[in-house]
One Martini backbone bead per residue (centre of mass of N, CA, C, O) as a GRO file, in nm:
protein
  187
    1ASN     BB    1  -0.142   1.353   0.844
    2PRO     BB    2  -0.057   1.046   0.861
    3LEU     BB    3   0.126   0.803   0.681
    4ARG     BB    4   0.038   0.495   0.551
    5GLU     BB    5   0.337   0.261   0.467
    6LYS     BB    6   0.388   0.039   0.696
    7PHE     BB    7   0.390  -0.294   0.588
    8GLU     BB    8   0.336  -0.604   0.764
    9ASP     BB    9   0.327  -0.949   0.846
   10THR     BB   10   0.512  -0.889   1.102
   11ALA     BB   11   0.525  -0.716   1.401
   12TYR     BB   12   0.660  -0.947   1.597
   13TRP     BB   13   0.981  -1.100   1.709
   14ASN     BB   14   1.060  -1.326   1.994
   15ALA     BB   15   1.254  -1.602   2.140
   16GLN     BB   16   1.368  -1.419   2.418
   17ILE     BB   17   1.167  -1.410   2.684
   18GLU     BB   18   1.181  -1.301   3.016
   19THR     BB   19   1.077  -1.355   3.325
   20ASP     BB   20   0.993  -1.310   3.624
   21ALA     BB   21   0.938  -1.451   3.931
   22ALA     BB   22   0.612  -1.439   3.856
   23GLY     BB   23   0.588  -1.488   3.530
   24ILE     BB   24   0.639  -1.192   3.404
   25ALA     BB   25   0.598  -1.017   3.089
   26ARG     BB   26   0.700  -0.725   2.903
   27VAL     BB   27   0.580  -0.586   2.586
   28GLN     BB   28   0.667  -0.340   2.348
   29VAL     BB   29   0.475  -0.244   2.050
   30ASN     BB   30   0.512  -0.122   1.727
   31LEU     BB   31   0.290  -0.098   1.495
   32PRO     BB   32   0.204  -0.117   1.204
   33ASP     BB   33  -0.017   0.019   0.942
   34ASN     BB   34  -0.204  -0.198   0.960
   35THR     BB   35  -0.538  -0.303   0.894
   36THR     BB   36  -0.612  -0.553   1.134
   37THR     BB   37  -0.575  -0.886   1.261
   38TRP     BB   38  -0.391  -0.963   1.522
   39VAL     BB   39  -0.185  -1.238   1.630
   40VAL     BB   40  -0.112  -1.337   1.953
   41LEU     BB   41   0.173  -1.548   2.029
   42ALA     BB   42   0.248  -1.747   2.322
   43ARG     BB   43   0.540  -1.926   2.431
   44GLY     BB   44   0.641  -2.154   2.697
   45LEU     BB   45   0.936  -2.226   2.912
   46ASP     BB   46   1.072  -2.403   3.165
   47SER     BB   47   1.315  -2.556   3.363
   48SER     BB   48   1.097  -2.818   3.368
   49THR     BB   49   0.957  -2.834   3.073
   50ARG     BB   50   0.721  -2.658   3.084
   51VAL     BB   51   0.428  -2.572   2.896
   52GLY     BB   52   0.287  -2.286   2.713
   53GLU     BB   53  -0.015  -2.109   2.583
   54GLY     BB   54  -0.111  -1.803   2.402
   55GLU     BB   55  -0.402  -1.614   2.269
   56LEU     BB   56  -0.453  -1.305   2.070
   57GLU     BB   57  -0.674  -1.060   1.947
   58LEU     BB   58  -0.592  -0.762   1.741
   59VAL     BB   59  -0.767  -0.480   1.650
   60VAL     BB   60  -0.699  -0.268   1.360
   61THR     BB   61  -0.844   0.057   1.322
   62LYS     BB   62  -1.075   0.298   1.182
   63ASP     BB   63  -1.332   0.517   1.149
   64LEU     BB   64  -1.164   0.620   0.898
   65LEU     BB   65  -1.117   0.432   0.590
   66ILE     BB   66  -0.864   0.369   0.337
   67ARG     BB   67  -0.871   0.158   0.030
   68PRO     BB   68  -0.692   0.068  -0.218
   69VAL     BB   69  -0.763   0.027  -0.584
   70VAL     BB   70  -0.514  -0.154  -0.756
   71PRO     BB   71  -0.282  -0.247  -0.957
   72ARG     BB   72   0.016  -0.428  -0.996
   73PHE     BB   73   0.020  -0.289  -1.284
   74ALA     BB   74   0.127  -0.078  -1.559
   75VAL     BB   75   0.071   0.088  -1.878
   76ALA     BB   76   0.194   0.289  -2.087
   77GLY     BB   77  -0.090   0.486  -2.203
   78ASP     BB   78  -0.307   0.386  -2.038
   79ARG     BB   79  -0.642   0.352  -1.950
   80ILE     BB   80  -0.743   0.401  -1.609
   81ARG     BB   81  -0.877   0.281  -1.292
   82LEU     BB   82  -0.889   0.421  -0.986
   83GLY     BB   83  -0.927   0.330  -0.631
   84ALA     BB   84  -1.143   0.367  -0.327
   85VAL     BB   85  -1.228   0.249  -0.012
   86VAL     BB   86  -1.463   0.396   0.212
   87HIS     BB   87  -1.482   0.376   0.565
   88ASN     BB   88  -1.757   0.383   0.804
   89ASN     BB   89  -1.713   0.306   1.161
   90THR     BB   90  -1.960   0.456   1.247
   91SER     BB   91  -2.291   0.576   1.382
   92ARG     BB   92  -2.256   0.795   1.145
   93ASP     BB   93  -2.282   1.005   0.909
   94VAL     BB   94  -2.054   1.107   0.640
   95GLN     BB   95  -1.859   1.375   0.508
   96ALA     BB   96  -1.617   1.324   0.252
   97GLU     BB   97  -1.285   1.389   0.156
   98VAL     BB   98  -1.141   1.268  -0.143
   99LYS     BB   99  -0.792   1.192  -0.228
  100LEU     BB  100  -0.554   1.224  -0.506
  101GLU     BB  101  -0.205   1.149  -0.527
  102ALA     BB  102  -0.016   1.167  -0.844
  103ASN     BB  103   0.253   0.981  -0.991
  104GLY     BB  104   0.225   0.871  -1.327
  105PHE     BB  105  -0.064   1.027  -1.343
  106THR     BB  106  -0.338   1.142  -1.554
  107LEU     BB  107  -0.608   1.312  -1.525
  108GLU     BB  108  -0.890   1.376  -1.699
  109ASP     BB  109  -1.001   1.528  -1.430
  110PRO     BB  110  -0.853   1.738  -1.214
  111ARG     BB  111  -1.110   1.785  -1.022
  112SER     BB  112  -1.116   1.469  -0.919
  113ALA     BB  113  -0.900   1.461  -0.692
  114ARG     BB  114  -1.154   1.587  -0.546
  115GLN     BB  115  -1.405   1.424  -0.339
  116ASN     BB  116  -1.744   1.415  -0.242
  117VAL     BB  117  -1.884   1.200   0.017
  118ASN     BB  118  -2.139   0.987   0.128
  119ILE     BB  119  -2.134   0.791   0.440
  120PRO     BB  120  -2.278   0.565   0.590
  121ALA     BB  121  -2.325   0.404   0.860
  122GLY     BB  122  -2.135   0.122   0.851
  123SER     BB  123  -1.999   0.193   0.570
  124SER     BB  124  -1.928   0.200   0.208
  125THR     BB  125  -1.725   0.351  -0.065
  126LEU     BB  126  -1.659   0.408  -0.405
  127VAL     BB  127  -1.375   0.568  -0.548
  128THR     BB  128  -1.293   0.727  -0.867
  129TRP     BB  129  -1.023   0.737  -1.129
  130TRP     BB  130  -0.947   0.872  -1.440
  131GLY     BB  131  -0.664   0.781  -1.663
  132ARG     BB  132  -0.317   0.818  -1.750
  133VAL     BB  133  -0.026   0.660  -1.814
  134ASP     BB  134   0.285   0.739  -1.780
  135GLN     BB  135   0.631   0.793  -1.865
  136ALA     BB  136   0.731   0.591  -1.616
  137GLU     BB  137   0.832   0.382  -1.358
  138ALA     BB  138   0.593   0.478  -1.149
  139LEU     BB  139   0.328   0.466  -0.926
  140ASP     BB  140   0.262   0.737  -0.704
  141LEU     BB  141   0.036   0.689  -0.431
  142ILE     BB  142  -0.216   0.895  -0.256
  143PHE     BB  143  -0.466   0.835  -0.014
  144SER     BB  144  -0.752   1.033   0.107
  145ALA     BB  145  -0.949   1.106   0.412
  146GLN     BB  146  -1.200   1.358   0.519
  147ALA     BB  147  -1.401   1.400   0.841
  148GLY     BB  148  -1.317   1.625   1.007
  149LYS     BB  149  -1.144   1.450   1.255
  150LEU     BB  150  -1.145   1.242   1.042
  151SER     BB  151  -0.872   1.023   0.916
  152ASP     BB  152  -0.689   0.916   0.611
  153ARG     BB  153  -0.353   0.799   0.495
  154THR     BB  154  -0.234   0.624   0.191
  155ARG     BB  155  -0.075   0.365   0.052
  156PRO     BB  156  -0.020   0.112  -0.110
  157GLN     BB  157   0.084  -0.184   0.014
  158ALA     BB  158   0.303  -0.233  -0.232
  159GLY     BB  159   0.333   0.051  -0.331
  160ALA     BB  160   0.476   0.104  -0.598
  161ILE     BB  161   0.373   0.097  -0.939
  162PRO     BB  162   0.463  -0.056  -1.205
  163ILE     BB  163   0.577   0.044  -1.533
  164GLN     BB  164   0.508  -0.062  -1.841
  165LYS     BB  165   0.648  -0.118  -2.169
  166TYR     BB  166   0.630  -0.108  -2.524
  167VAL     BB  167   0.892  -0.330  -2.555
  168VAL     BB  168   1.161  -0.477  -2.762
  169PRO     BB  169   1.434  -0.633  -2.739
  170ALA     BB  170   1.723  -0.592  -2.964
  171THR     BB  171   1.969  -0.786  -3.148
  172PHE     BB  172   2.246  -0.708  -3.362
  173GLY     BB  173   2.445  -0.865  -3.623
  174THR     BB  174   2.764  -0.825  -3.792
  175GLY     BB  175   2.977  -0.904  -4.075
  176GLY     BB  176   3.321  -0.844  -4.192
  177LEU     BB  177   3.531  -0.670  -4.432
  178LEU     BB  178   3.793  -0.447  -4.478
  179ALA     BB  179   3.969  -0.336  -4.749
  180ASP     BB  180   4.024  -0.076  -4.589
  181GLU     BB  181   4.134   0.149  -4.392
  182GLY     BB  182   3.893   0.213  -4.120
  183GLU     BB  183   3.552   0.306  -4.132
  184ARG     BB  184   3.215   0.161  -4.061
  185LEU     BB  185   2.869   0.244  -4.084
  186GLU     BB  186   2.581   0.079  -3.953
  187VAL     BB  187   2.207   0.134  -3.965
   0.00000   0.00000   0.00000
């Protein structure tokens, strides 16, 4: 199951597309992993300085879609709840297995890493996991949902979540003279 992790604000930008003699241009674009409504905007100018513009909306979604619900940052040692909203965009109820793969986070109940949920047709449900934030640099999370042939697997859109630590940097300075040659250690 491919991992959705390449999220972009702009899918494609090109200021110099030339048309053929019939005024037609073709552009092939590989879209990022965002599930969203992309707005395609094309503006044109000919050699007689006539201008034109066209707009099209392109909806990108999946029949089974998982959206992480996570904080912008975490604090080492804190007990937090991570979540994911699982969307069933089909016309039938589905039984889905929802899974969390986490580095930098210890689940309170390791068995909860995999949860089975029923999602009514055209509906969504929130799945949650309680745990503690580890002494690490960041939370690296992958959320997935599987219901038969339907599946989705993604990281949070912002990527790894930074982990803050309760520390206060402090600098101390001392001064003085040594009466005799040698060393002196102050602790």
